[in-house]
C-alpha positions in Angstrom: -7.5 9.5 -79.7 -4.5 7.5 -78.5 -1.8 7.3 -81.0 -0.9 3.5 -81.6 2.6 2.4 -81.5 2.2 -0.4 -83.9 5.2 -1.6 -85.0 5.6 -3.5 -88.5 8.5 -6.2 -89.0 12.3 -4.4 -90.0 12.5 -5.5 -93.6 15.5 -7.9 -93.9 19.2 -7.0 -94.2 20.1 -9.8 -96.2 23.2 -12.3 -96.3 25.4 -9.8 -97.4 24.6 -6.5 -95.4 23.7 -9.2 -92.7 27.3 -10.3 -92.0 28.7 -7.3 -93.1 30.6 -5.5 -89.9 28.6 -2.2 -90.6 26.8 -1.5 -86.8 23.5 -1.8 -86.2 23.2 1.8 -86.6 25.7 2.4 -89.8 28.7 1.2 -88.4 31.2 3.4 -86.0 34.8 3.8 -85.8 35.2 1.7 -82.9 34.6 4.7 -80.3 37.7 6.5 -80.0 39.3 5.9 -83.3 42.0 4.2 -81.2 43.4 0.2 -81.5 41.2 -1.6 -83.2 39.6 -3.8 -81.4 37.6 -6.2 -83.3 33.4 -6.5 -82.5 30.8 -7.5 -80.7 27.8 -9.6 -82.0 24.5 -9.6 -80.6 21.9 -11.7 -82.4 18.5 -11.9 -81.4 15.8 -14.4 -83.2 14.4 -11.7 -85.2 14.0 -7.7 -85.1 10.4 -7.6 -85.4 10.2 -7.3 -81.4 10.1 -3.7 -80.4 11.5 -4.0 -76.9 15.0 -5.5 -78.9 14.7 -2.6 -80.9 15.2 0.1 -78.0 17.7 -2.1 -76.9 20.1 -1.9 -79.1 21.0 2.1 -79.3 21.5 1.7 -75.4 23.8 -1.7 -76.4 26.0 0.2 -79.2 26.4 3.0 -76.5 27.9 0.9 -74.2 30.2 -1.4 -76.7 31.7 1.6 -79.0 32.8 3.6 -75.6 34.5 0.3 -75.1 36.4 0.8 -78.2 34.5 -2.0 -80.4 32.2 -1.8 -83.0 29.1 -3.6 -82.7 27.1 -5.3 -85.4 23.8 -7.2 -85.0 21.9 -9.4 -87.6 18.0 -10.5 -88.2 17.5 -14.3 -89.1 14.3 -13.2 -88.6 13.3 -16.2 -86.7 14.7 -19.0 -89.2 17.7 -21.2 -87.2 19.4 -22.5 -89.7 19.8 -18.6 -91.3 21.1 -17.9 -87.8 24.0 -20.6 -87.8 24.5 -19.9 -90.9 25.0 -15.6 -89.6 27.0 -17.2 -86.9 29.1 -19.2 -89.1 30.4 -16.5 -91.3 30.8 -14.9 -88.2 33.6 -16.6 -87.1 35.2 -17.4 -90.4 35.8 -13.2 -90.9 37.3 -13.9 -87.6 36.5 -9.8 -86.0 33.8 -10.9 -84.2 35.2 -11.6 -80.5 32.1 -12.1 -78.8 28.5 -13.2 -79.7 25.8 -13.0 -77.5 21.9 -14.4 -78.8 18.8 -14.9 -77.9 18.4 -18.4 -80.4 15.7 -18.9 -82.9 15.9 -23.0 -81.7 18.2 -23.1 -78.7 19.1 -26.9 -79.4 19.9 -25.7 -82.9 22.6 -23.7 -82.1 24.8 -26.0 -80.1 27.4 -27.1 -82.9 27.4 -23.3 -83.6 27.8 -22.1 -80.4 30.7 -24.7 -79.7 32.2 -24.1 -83.1 32.9 -20.5 -81.8 34.2 -21.3 -78.3 36.8 -23.8 -80.1 37.9 -20.7 -82.0 38.1 -18.5 -79.1 34.7 -16.4 -79.3 33.2 -16.9 -76.7 29.1 -17.4 -77.1 26.8 -15.7 -74.5 23.0 -15.9 -74.4 20.0 -13.5 -73.3 16.8 -14.6 -72.3 18.2 -18.3 -72.0 21.3 -20.7 -71.8 22.0 -23.8 -74.4 24.9 -26.1 -74.5 28.3 -24.5 -74.8 27.2 -21.2 -73.5 29.5 -19.0 -71.3 27.3 -17.3 -69.8 23.5 -15.0 -70.0 21.7 -13.0 -68.8 18.5 -14.1 -67.3 15.4 -13.6 -66.5 13.3 -16.7 -64.2 10.9 -16.9 -67.2 9.2 -19.4 -65.3 8.6 -17.3 -61.7 7.9 -14.1 -64.0 4.8 -16.3 -65.7 3.7 -17.4 -62.5 3.5 -13.3 -61.1 1.2 -12.2 -63.6 -0.6 -15.2 -63.5 -1.6 -14.9 -59.5 -2.0 -11.3 -60.1 -4.6 -12.2 -62.6 -6.6 -14.8 -61.0 -7.0 -12.4 -57.8 -8.4 -9.6 -60.0 -10.5 -12.8 -61.7 -11.4 -13.9 -58.1 -12.8 -10.7 -56.9 -14.8 -9.3 -60.3 -15.9 -12.4 -60.8 -15.9 -14.7 -57.8 -17.2 -18.7 -58.7 -18.6 -17.7 -62.2 -16.8 -19.4 -65.2 -14.5 -17.4 -66.5 -12.6 -17.8 -70.3 -9.4 -17.0 -70.4 -7.0 -16.2 -73.6 -3.5 -16.9 -73.1 -1.4 -15.5 -76.1 2.3 -17.6 -75.8 4.4 -19.1 -77.8 6.3 -22.7 -76.5 9.1 -22.5 -79.4 11.3 -20.8 -77.3 13.0 -21.2 -73.7 11.0 -17.8 -72.7 7.8 -18.5 -74.4 7.6 -21.9 -73.0 9.0 -21.3 -69.4 7.2 -17.7 -69.0 3.4 -19.9 -70.7 3.9 -22.2 -68.0 4.2 -20.3 -65.3 0.6 -18.6 -66.3 -0.8 -22.0 -66.2 0.5 -23.3 -63.3 -0.5 -19.7 -61.1 -4.1 -20.4 -62.8 -4.3 -23.6 -62.1 -3.4 -23.3 -58.3 -6.3 -20.6 -58.2 -9.5 -22.8 -57.5 -11.4 -21.0 -60.0 -13.5 -22.2 -62.6 -11.3 -21.1 -65.8 -11.3 -21.9 -69.2 -8.1 -21.3 -70.4 -7.3 -21.8 -74.3 -4.0 -21.5 -75.5 -3.0 -19.0 -78.0 -0.4 -19.1 -80.5 1.4 -15.5 -80.8 4.6 -14.3 -81.4 4.2 -10.2 -82.7 1.6 -7.8 -83.2 0.1 -9.1 -85.9 -0.4 -12.6 -85.0 -1.8 -11.4 -81.4 -4.7 -9.4 -83.1 -5.3 -12.8 -84.9 -5.3 -15.0 -81.7 -8.6 -12.5 -80.4 -10.3 -12.8 -83.5 -10.0 -16.7 -83.9 -10.4 -16.7 -79.6 -13.4 -14.5 -79.9 -14.9 -16.9 -82.5 -14.6 -19.9 -80.4 -15.2 -17.7 -76.8 -17.2 -14.6 -77.7 -17.1 -14.0 -73.8 -13.6 -14.2 -73.1 -12.9 -11.3 -70.5 -9.3 -12.1 -69.4 -6.4 -11.8 -72.2 -2.6 -13.1 -70.5 0.3 -12.6 -72.8 4.2 -14.2 -72.6 6.0 -10.8 -73.8 4.4 -7.4 -74.7 4.2 -7.6 -79.0 1.7 -9.9 -79.3 -0.1 -8.7 -76.4 -0.1 -5.4 -78.2 -1.6 -6.4 -81.0 -4.5 -8.4 -78.9 -4.8 -5.0 -77.3 -5.9 -3.4 -80.7 -8.0 -6.1 -81.7 -10.0 -5.8 -78.7 -9.8 -1.7 -79.4 -11.6 -2.6 -82.9 -14.1 -5.0 -82.1 -15.4 -2.4 -79.8 -14.2 -3.4 -76.4 -13.4 -0.1 -74.2 -9.9 0.6 -73.1 -11.8 1.2 -69.5 -14.1 -1.8 -69.7 -14.1 -2.9 -65.9 -14.9 -6.3 -66.6 -11.3 -7.4 -69.0 -7.9 -7.5 -67.5 -5.2 -7.4 -70.2 -1.3 -8.4 -69.0 1.3 -9.6 -69.8 5.2 -9.8 -69.1 8.1 -7.0 -70.7 7.2 -4.6 -71.9 8.1 -0.7 -74.0 6.9 2.8 -74.2 3.6 1.8 -75.9 2.6 -1.0 -73.1 3.5 2.1 -70.5 1.3 4.6 -71.6 -1.8 2.4 -71.6 -1.1 1.8 -68.1 -1.2 5.0 -67.1 -4.5 6.0 -68.8 -7.3 6.3 -65.7 -9.3 2.4 -65.8 -7.2 1.1 -68.4 -7.9 -2.7 -69.2 -3.9 -3.4 -69.1 -4.3 -4.2 -65.5 -0.4 -5.9 -65.1 3.0 -5.5 -66.4 5.7 -6.5 -65.4 9.0 -5.6 -67.3 13.3 -4.6 -66.5 13.6 -1.6 -68.7 15.4 -1.7 -71.8 18.3 0.0 -70.8 18.6 -1.9 -67.7 18.7 -5.3 -70.0 20.9 -3.6 -72.9 23.5 -2.3 -70.4 24.0 -5.7 -68.1 24.3 -7.5 -71.5 26.5 -5.0 -73.1 29.0 -5.5 -69.9 28.8 -8.9 -70.0 29.8 -8.8 -74.0 33.0 -6.6 -73.0 33.7 -8.4 -70.3 34.3 -11.4 -72.3 36.4 -10.0 -74.6 38.6 -8.7 -72.7 39.1 -12.5 -70.6 37.5 -11.7 -67.4 35.1 -14.5 -65.6 32.1 -14.1 -66.5 28.8 -15.2 -64.5 25.3 -15.4 -65.3 22.9 -12.3 -64.6 19.2 -12.9 -63.0 17.1 -9.6 -63.3 14.3 -8.7 -61.9 11.2 -7.7 -63.5 9.1 -4.8 -61.5 5.4 -4.0 -61.6 4.4 -1.4 -63.7 2.0 0.8 -61.9 0.4 4.1 -62.9 2.3 5.8 -59.7 5.9 4.3 -61.2 5.1 4.2 -64.5 6.6 6.9 -65.8 10.0 6.0 -65.0 10.0 3.6 -67.1 9.9 4.9 -70.1 12.6 5.3 -73.1 13.3 8.4 -72.0 13.7 8.6 -68.1 15.6 5.4 -68.2 
């Protein structure tokens, strides 16, 4: 039986530990041990997203090789906690650049402007908001629409004019979740198919698992499951398997945007119900993030970088595994 990589949320770092300049893996010595260049800070909205945890070691390597310390926090999807963490970094004075994926973009505007006033560039990952100097982005609406179009074509070939229940695993609180969800729904709406689309709010593995239970209670014949990211979709996949759905059921479709080794390995399985996966490799995202942080810290002009999602198939899947990146 396939080993499940069901990642649980990481332990909260705590206010003091989260803000201590100790690096994401116990701290570094500034790379070469020469001039102390200060620290570069990466602030994800939470640390329960596996893709982000996959990215951190790659980012740390690049940042420390450039002579900086690499620090992170864990606001656990609490916008006020994230604001307070950034305020502490600003006051401490060791952090030279902050890059973030906000729990709530609007909430970060005042502290972003505060950082910029203190001479600390703020960069975005995955979204932009007032005050950021530049961001590493994906075209979330386009990426969602690409998934929706592929799913619609499969539905057309599999079910024709039949009515089909579709579950959308969504999280509209963030820019990424909102725009990807809108793209998926737009593609499905434009398909002209006979679809009953239900949006199930889900962010992580546990919520994805619960979303399937809720969906099947209301619509037990749901055959199509589309997620705006990988964690909630993997939770949904596990719930489907636990409910008795075969991992190779020809009548079921699972698909999402973003991926880790677990999702790639599902796609690699012959006849898998995980039919569509679009992702940027963790290393590629991490290196783009880290390089933008270094450039900003060194006073170079920084501009938005838009990364392209690639469809993972059984033919190219192996190259997306972390060990091969």
